[in-house]
N, C-alpha and C positions, 0 to 999 in steps of 0.2 A: 847081918852082912849080906845075905842073899837078898833080903828085902831092899837094901840100899842099892845093890847092883841092878835089881829089877827096876827100881825107881830111876836110876841113871839111864838105863837102856830105854825106858819109856820116855824120859825127857829127851834123849838123843833122837828117838824116832819122831817125836813131836817137833823137835827143832828141825830135823831133816824135812818133814812134811811142810813146815812153814817156809823153809828155804826153797823148796820145790815150788810152792805156791807163789812166793815172791819172784822167783826166777821166771815162772810162767807169765806172771803179770807184767814183769819187765819186758819179756820177749814179745808179748802182745802189744805193749806200748811202743816198742821199737818198730815192730811190723807196721803198726798204724802210722807212725811218723814217716816211715820209709814209703809206704803206699801214697801218703799225701804228697811227699816230695816227688815221687815218680809221676803222679798225676799232674803236678805243677810243671815238671820237665816236659811231659808229653804235650800239655796244653801250650807251653811256650814254643815247643818245636812245631806244633801244628800252626800256630800263629805266624811264626817265621816262614814256614813253608808257604802259607797262603800269601804272605806279603811278597815273597820271592816270586811266586807264580804270577801275581799281579804285575810285578815289575817286568818279568820276562815277557808277558803278554803285551804290556804297554810298549816295550821296546820293539817287539815283533810287529805290532800294529804301526808304529811310527816308521819302521823300516819299509814295511809294505806300502805305506802311504807315499813315502819318497820314491819307491820303485814305480808306483802307479803314476805319480806326477811326471817322472822322467819318461815313462812310456807314452803318456798323453802328449808330452812336448815333442817327442820324436815322431809320433803319429801325425801331429799337427804340421810339423816341418815337412814330412813326406807328402801329406795331402796338399800342402801349399806348392810343393815342387811339382806334383802331378798337375795341379790346377794351372800353374804357370806354363808348364809344357803344353797343356791342352790349349790354353789361351794363345800361345805362340803359334800353334799349328792350326788355329781356327781359320785364318785367312787362306792358308794353303788348302785346307779342306774345302772351304767355300769356293775357291778357284777351281779345284778339282771337280766339285759337284757341278758348278756352272759349266765348266768345260765339257762334262759328260752330257749335260742336258742340251746345251746350245750346239755342241758339236765341234 
């Protein structure tokens, strides 16, 4: 009877050790799977962030190009207005200079 009890205890201990080893193995497998999933999520997030960054930069460059074009157009109009005013005043300036020289 004592021998049977010792045998059952020994089998229970072996069974417990096997269950612990199986649980550890399952835990390791689950951790490995979750690490792989986490790496995939991080990789996808990095990819999306890079794409979003490129999109934002492209939009900013397009907006800057439009602003530069508008400024160039405004500068050209201002330059033309100044040139037209100077051309309009050329004869007055010439008359003034001639009047100063001739007397």
